N, C-alpha and C positions, 0 to 999 in steps of 0.2 A: 495288468496293463489295460485291458479294454476299459476297465471302469475309470482308471486312473483318466485316460483321453478323454472318457464322456465328461467325467468332472471338468477337466481342464476346458472343454467344448462348451458345456452348460455355463461355466463361470466366465467365458469369454462372451457367450449371446448374454449374460446378465450385465457385466459391464456395459456392452453396448447397449441395453436397453436403458440404464440408468445414466449413461455418460451424457456429457454435452454436445450441442451442435455448433459448428462452425468453431473449433477448438483452436485454430490456427493463432499466433501471437499478431496483434495489431500494431500496425506502426503508424506512429503519431504524426510523422512529417507531412503526409498527404493531407490530413485533416487540417493539420494546422493552416497549410497553404491555402486549402480551399476554404478556410472559416476566414483568413485575413482577405482573401481576395474578395469575398462577399461583404466584406467593409465597403466598398467602393460601389455598390450597387444600389441605386435608386435614392433619391431625393437628396443627392450629394451637391456639394459647391465645388465647382471645375475652376482650376486656377492654371491657365496655360502657360509654356515657355517659361516656367520658374522652377522646374524640378532640380536642374543642377545647381541653381544658387540657393534651394534650400537645402538640398544633402551637403553642399560646403559648410552651410551654417551649423547643420547638426555635426558634421565631423569636427568642425573648429571647436565647437562647446565641448564634446563628450570623448572625444579621439586624439586629437593633435598632440595632447601634453604626453603622451608615449610614441605615437607615430609620427616624429619629427626628425630633422637631421641630426639632432643629438642623441637621442634614445635609439632611434630606429629599431621600435618594437617590432619583432615578426620581420623584419628586414624590410619596414616600410619606412622611407624618409620623410613623405610629405603624403598625408592622407588624403590631404584637400587638394591634390592634384589630380582630379578626377578622371582626365584623360590618361595620364599615365598610368593609373590605378587598373583602368581597363586593357590597357596594352601589355601591362606585365602580367595580366591574368590573375592578378590578386584580388580581383573586385570580387570574384564570386565566394572565395575564400572568407573575406570581410563580411559581405552580407550574411553567410550562412553563419558565422560566428555571432551575428547580431539576431539574426532569427531565433537561435537557440538559446540565446539569452546570457550566453560566456561573456559575451562584448557587449557594453563596455563595463569593466569590472564595478566601477564607482557606483552604478545605476542604470537599470534597464530602460531602454529607450519605449516611448509610447508607440501603442499600436499604430496609431495615425503616421509616427514618424518612420518606421519600420515600413510602412504601406507605400509612402513617397520613395524610401530609399530603394525597394525591391520594383517600383516604376521607372526608377533611374536604370538600373542593373538592365532591365529588359528593354532600355532605349525608348520608353515612352516619354512623350514631351509634354505631358500635363498629369496632374496628380490630382486623387480625388478623395476628402476625409468626410465620411459621415457620422454625424455627431451621434444619430439614434442607434448605433449600434455598440454596445457596452463590451467591456472585455469580459464580462461575467456571461453574456450570452456567446461569446466565443468560446469560452471554457465549456460550457454545456455543449455547443456542438462539438467540440472535439473527444468529450467523453462520451457522447452518444453514440460517436465514430467507432471509439474504443469499446463497444459494449460487451464485446466477447473477450476482452481482456483475461488472461488466467496467469497464475504464478503457482511456480512448484514450491512446495514446501522445502525449506533451506534443511542441511543436515541436522541443526540443533531443533528444530521446530519439530522434524520428522520423529527424532528421540524423544521430544518431550511430549507428543501424542501418544506415541507406543506406550511409554512408563507410567503416563497418568490414566490412560484408558484399560491397560492389560496389566498395569502393575508388576511389569517384568522390565530388566534391563538388559538389552540386548546388543551384545558387542560388535558384533558385525555390521551394525549400521553406521559405524565409523569409518567403514569401507566402501561408501558409498562413492560415486565418482563426482568430480567437481561441478557439474551442472545442479549438483543439490547445495554447493556451500555457496553462501552469501552474507555478509556482516553490514547491514545496514546502506553504506554509500555503495558498495559494490552490486546492489541489486540493479537488474535491469530486465528489458521486456525479454531478450534473447533466453533469458534463464528458462521460459515457458517452452523451450524447443527440448525434445525427448529424442534421441537419436537411438539405434537398435541397441547399442550397447547398454545406455544407459536404462531401457525398457528390460533389458535382458537381467540387468543387475538389480533392478527393482523386483522383477517378478521372482529372483532367487530368494531375495531377501524377505519377501511375503512369506515364501514358505518356511523360511528359517522362523520366522517369528510366529508362525502358527504352530509349528511343531513345537517350540519352546513352552508357548503358552499352555497347549494341550499335553505336554508332558506329564503333568502332575493333576491330578482332579483338585488338590488345594489352590491353584491358580485361578481354576474356575471359580472356587469359594469366594475369592477375595474380590470378584467383580460382581458376582451375583447372589443376591440375599434371594433364597428360595428352599422351601422345605424339599426333603429326599432327595439331596444332589449326590449322583454316584456316577460310577464310570459305565455302567450299564442301562442305568435307568434316568430318565427326566422327562416330567410331563410337557406337554405341548406347550400349556401355559408359561411354564418356565423357560422354555425356548425361544418363545415368542418375546418374554420380557428380555430374557439376552439378547436377543436381535434387536430389540427396541432399543435398549439402553446402550450395548457394546457399540453396534454399528453405527446407532445415531450419533455417538459420541466422536468415532472414527471420522464420520461425513461430516460433523457439525452442522445435522440438520434434523428435524423430526421426519420419521420414516412415515410413509402411507402404508395403510392396510396391505395394499397391493405389494409394496416393497417388502415388508415382512413375510408375504405369502412366498414371494419368490426366494427368500433367503431361507424359508423353512423347507422348501422343496430341496435345494442344496443339502441343508442338514439330513434329510430322510435318505440320501443317495447312501449314507452310511450304517444303514439300519440292520444291514448282513454282517456287518465287520465286527472283530472283536473289540470291546470297548468302544461300542456306538457312540456314546455320548460324548466322548474325546474326539474321535474321529470326525463327527459330523461337526462339532463347534470349531473344530480345525479347518476344515473347508468353509464354514462360514466367515472366519476371520481372513482366510486368505481370499476368497472372493471379494471381499469388503476392502481390501488391501490393494486389490486388481484396479478398483473402480476409480474413476478421474475426481469422484468426489472425495474421496481419500488424497489423492496424490496433489491435485491443486486447490488454490484458494479462489474464491470466486470474486467478481467484480460486480457492481450497480450495473445495471442495466434494464430498461424501459420494459422489457418483457417478464420482469418479476411479479409473482401474486404478493400481497401484502405481507403474507407470512413468510413467503421466502424473502423477501425484502428484509423483514426484520432478521432472519437467521445469517443473511449474508453479513448484515451491520454487526451481527453478535461475533461473527467469525472474524471480521476487521478488526474490530478491536481486542479483540482475544488476542491475535497472533501480534498485532503491535505491541501490544504493553505484556501479556504473558508468554509469547512465542510458542503458544499452546492452543489448545481446545478452549471454549467459553466455560466459565464456571458456572454451577448451578442457578445463581442467581440472575446471570445474564439470560441464560437458556429460558429461564422461566418468564423474563420481561419479554424475551424474543416471541415466546409461544402465545404471549398476550398482546404482542402487538405494539407494546409499549416503545420500542427503540428508534421509531421514526419520530417521536417527540423530540424537541429539540431540548428541554428541560429534563426530561426523564433519562436521555441519554446522555447529557454531562453529568449526571448525578453517578451513573454509573460510570463513567470514565474517573471521575473524582476518586469513586469508592475505590476501584481496581487500581489507580495510582498509588493508594495509600497502602495498601498491602504490601507482605514480603516481595511479592513477584514485581508491584510496580516497583518497588525500590530498586530491585534487581534491572529492570528496565532501564531506569536513569543510569545506573552503572554501566550497562552495556552500552547505552548511546553515547555517552561521552567518552568511554574507553575506544568506541570506534571513531567518535569525532577526532580524537587526539591520537588515533591511529596507532593503539596499543596492540590491535592485531598482530603488528610486524614482531613485538616481544613475544604474544603469545604462540607464533607460529616460530619462532625461533628455536632449535634444537639444542638443548643444553650441552655444554663441553667441559674442558678444564677452567675456561675462562668464566664460565656462567653456570653454576648447576642450577638443576630444576627447583631444590628447594629455595635457592637464593632468587632464583627468576619470579617465583610464587611469590616471595615476600614483597617485592617489588611492583608486582600486581595487586597484592593485598595493601598496601600503602595509599596506592592509587585510588582503589575502589573505597577504601574508607576514606579518603580525602572528599570525593564526591559525594558519598552518603552523609558526610557531616554537615556539606554545603546544604543539600537537598533537605536534610531534617532540620537545618537552620531558616536563613532567608530564601535559599533556593535561587540566588541572584548570579548572574553571569559574571557580574564584578567580582564577586566573591571567590568564584572558581579561579579568577584570573588575578586576584590579590591575597587571599590569605596566607598569613604565615604561620597557622598551625596545621600539624600533621601528627600521624601515628604510626609512626616506623616500627617495623620489627628489630630484633636485634641485629641481625644480619645487615639490614639497611642503615640502620643507627650508626653502625660500626664502618661500613664501606663508605656511604655517602655523606655521612654527616660527623663522623670521626667520634663519636659518642661510645665509649668503652665502658659502660655500666649495665645495670639491670634492666634498662628500658626494653619492653618487648610488648608495642602496641599501644602504651599510652601516649596521652596527647600532650604533645610540648608544642611550645610557640620558639619559632627562630628569630632570630635577628631580622627584622625587617628590610633591614639594607641588604640582606643575603638572598631570602629566599620570599618569594611574592607568588603564590597561585601554581598552577598546573605548569605554566611555560618553566618554571625552575624545579619542579618535583623531579626526584631521581628518576622515577618510572619513566617521565617523558623524555628525560636526557637520554636514558638508557636506550628507549626505543626509537631514537633520532641518532644516534651513535655510530660510529664507525664500526664498531664491534657486531650490531646487530644490521644495518643498513646496507654497509660496507661503502660508505659514502661520508664525506666529511660532516659534521655535525654543523659546523656554519652554514653549510649549503641546506641540508634536510630542514634545519630548523628555521632559517629565512625562507625557504620555499612554503613549509608549512604556514606561517605566520601572512604570506601574501595569498596563499590559496585558499586556505580554512577561515582565517580570521579576517581578511579583507577582502575575499572574493574575486582575487585576481587570478585567474588562469594561468598559468606560465606554459604550458604547452611543452612539449617534449624536447628537451637538450639536443643540439646538433651532436653527432659523434665525433668530438674533437678534443675528447680528453686526453690523447697521448700527446696533444700539442702544447698542455697548459704547463708541462714541466720547463722550468727556467733553465737555463744553460748553468753549467757549475761553474760560474766565474766567481774571483774574490769579492766583486760586489753584490752578489747574489748569495753568498754564502752567510753574510751577516744580517739577512733579512729574516725576520719571525715570519711564522705561520700566516699572519694577516698581511704584512706586506706583500710576502709572496703571491698570495690570492690576487691580492690588489693589483699587483703587476703584472700577473698572467691573466685575469678576467677582465680587465678594465681596458686593455691595449688593444685587445683581439676584436675585430667586427662582428664576430658570430657569437663572441660571449658578453661584450658590453652592455647589450640592449636589456638583456636578463638579469645580469649578475650586477648591475647599477642598482636593480629593484631587490635583489635577494642579498647580497654580500652585507650592506650596511646594516641590514636587521640581524642576519646570522651571524656576525661576529660578536653582536652584544650578547649572544646566546653561548658563545664558545668556549668560556673561561671555566668550563668543567671536565672533568676526564669522563671516560666511558660509563663509569657506575655514578656519575652525578656528583662527585665530590669538586668543591670549590679550588682551582687551580689559580692563584691571583699574583703568581710569580712568573714572569715570562722567561722560559729556559733559553732562550737565545740571547736576550739584552741582559737578563738577571734583574731588571727593574719590575715595575709594576705592570699588569697585563693591560692593556686597553680594552675597556669593557664599554665603551661608548658606540654611538652609532647614531642612525637615525632613520626615519621615513619619509618616503617621497611620493610624489605622483598618484596621491589619493585625492579625494573627494573633500573630505575634511579632516581628513589625519595626516597631514605632512607635520611633524616635530622630531626633534633631536631628542636624544637619551643618554643617561650617565652610564647606565648599567642594565642589567636583564631587569631588575625590581622594578627599575623606572620606566623600562618599555611593558612591562606588564601592568602597571597601573595606569599608564597613559592608554594603553589597549582599552583597558577596562571601561574607562569614560569615554570611549570613542563610538560616535553615533556609527561610523561606518562598520565598526566591528560587530554592532548591535545589530544592524540592518543584515550583515552576512551571516550571523549566528542565526537569526529567525529565518532567512532564505533557505540555510544548510538545513535546519530542523525539519521545514518543511519538504525538502527533498528526501530525507530520512524517511520521514512517515507517509510520504508517496511513494517510496520505493524508486523514483526515478530523478532524472537531472531538470532544473528548472527549465520550462518553456513557456513562450510569448504568451498563450492563453493562461497561464498562472500569475499573469502580472497583477491582477486586480486581488486576488487573495493574499499574495506575498505583500503586497503593500500594506494591505491591512493588517496582518499580522505583525510586519515592522512597526507600523504605528503602535498596535497595542501593546507590542513588546517593549519600546520605548517607555509608553504611557506609564506601564506596570513597574518601572525601575527595574527592568531586565529579569523578570522573575521566569524561571524556566518552566515551573511547575505550570503556571498560568499560560504559558506560550503552549505546550504540551496540549493541556485541555481545548484551548482554542482550536488549533490545527486538527486534533481528532474529533473535534464536534460541528466543524463546519457544515452549515447545511447542506451547501453546494456539493460537498464529497458524497452524501447520500441521496441526494435528490433524483427522483426518477424522469422527471422533465427534460 
């Protein structure tokens, strides 16, 4: 017992000796505010008594199409009535949405316009615009303020690092608590917070992993190439090699001679035990797993040495593309200091994206984008077996793989009519009762076009999986994920949406009932006038994605039409889901939104005003490339500002 306490104490002291300083999560808002306030300092041109007039112009141009007496989006009937906006208390919420980049959805305001609006909110009677400050400088200020930002490994990343470094599979990793779970769009800075429960679970798991790894000397031989490895004897050179290789991979960095010496002292604590080699290496692994260097991913900051800077870049690229540790080629490039060179780094990004793991990245990213995690987390039952559920995911992934191995274009994701369904999906969704099992087939282009009509997407947005009508979940998806129009949280009025059981209402079909209930209620109309006309065009499928072209109430053809309104460039009507998909595929608004969402995914955080220049650059590049997703990811991951120490 005394020896165990000594080991834990020494391990704890060692963790402290190699841990980071100032590990608390950084909060972006104060830095954004400070950076934007700095825009008005020095050498500015002052224009007095015109703030309100200018704010009215900005709101009229960018906001009034939704916040008017007809739509009343978010309960705002006239956003240009500035006095009423302040008196109602809504002004603070409006400005906060603008500052965060959530509004306006069709296109973000310039930094100077945001500065004017913030001055109006503060009651200032003049505004200052300083053209000498670029938004690139603002981004640099914010990033410098966030130099201590840390990210926890996600559950999948945790699992991948262990399996690739120690060559073992540890079932207990799946028991990690929720803070270790994220999937792209759900990542946030709060994920860096570790409470007592999370820490105790991690400590327990570290012991489980160390014990499992050292349960058999053959596990050691899988990761360590050295002469005369046995349970009772291992040369110091071999122990040092194990520490340098294994701990270095767990920590995604090169260990100094001092670090290796510290771990060797921990290894020596087991010299008097039975099977001292296994016991000693177990303690080395346990101590390495307790270090913040294992548990957290690092960020770029000005205090990094050139070598550490390269290792952080390698880690960043590896976790984004591989969701695991850097490969040997990337580590060699980091050791040589090559990753701070834009061209060398771009070459590695392209190489990594073209590997099998790189292709898995694209499948994971598009699956996250189209919210397939709802289906992944759905518990199979009599309605949907695990095997069938897996088949739906398999067809989705094959579709993405087919597009990415082809032209890699967003338009193909949204309009291709070729899929590779398994036998169960072919039967349930397409009505094909043959021997088709994963073969590539071409559907009728008037019935299927792209991911919005793919059975997997229909299923993940169905009542079966989401416990909400598909017309609503799909309409919200198009608004939020393809047009970047944040709909907000709906009011708790669902119980009021049921129509009275009158003879007049009994003859209404589902679409007519929703239109009558949603569009006559003030609390519902502002949002559902934007959602429903899109969602009903995607609602003539059953839960499993099969076309249902006859209306069960009217016994006539189902109404597949709809329209998109209140966008900057994409207001149109459509005849059916395939027409909707193809028009969205050619929309500049969808192109811009996809580029913005991809930036958010790879940044691991929501868009903020200091990202404006970068996002606009990526949007232009994405449009100019014809919507090439591969090129977009390369460009975002290789952005010089992302890795700059200045």
